[in-house]
C-alpha positions, 0 to 999 in steps of 0.5 A, a space after each residue: 693606568 695604561 699609557 703608549 708614548 710616542 717614539 720615532 722609528 729608527 729601524 724597521 725589518 720584518 716586524 722588528 723595530 727599534 725606536 727613539 724613546 727620548 734618547 733610549 732606543 727601544 726595540 718594538 714590535 711593528 706587525 700591527 702597524 706595517 705601514 710604518 717606516 724609518 722615520 715614522 712617529 708611532 705610539 708605543 705601548 708594552 713593546 709594540 708600536 700600536 699606531 703611526 702619529 705625524 710629529 705635531 700628534 707626537 709633540 702635543 702628547 709630550 706637551 700634556 705628558 709634561 702637563 701632568 708631571 708638572 701637575 702631579 709634582 705640585 700635587 706632591 708639593 701641597 701634600 707634603 706642606 699640608 703634613 708639615 703644616 698639620 705637624 706643627 700645629 699639634 
């Protein structure tokens, strides 16, 4: 599965930039979004900024990712509980 995540562009010079990704600074290529400027939100995939976003779109994406993380944690918890119950039944 491929995933692009929102990040805020901190620097941008000659097709190279640095983004803030939840407190981590990551170097990215900005050649695919030459219109992006410092302070813009961009989607980052495989080291490339691939699209500009507005702040609301970035927040919505972060909320969806958090929902997915919670759902995965719940599934893991339910699976562990089912394994424990299966071992106790024997």
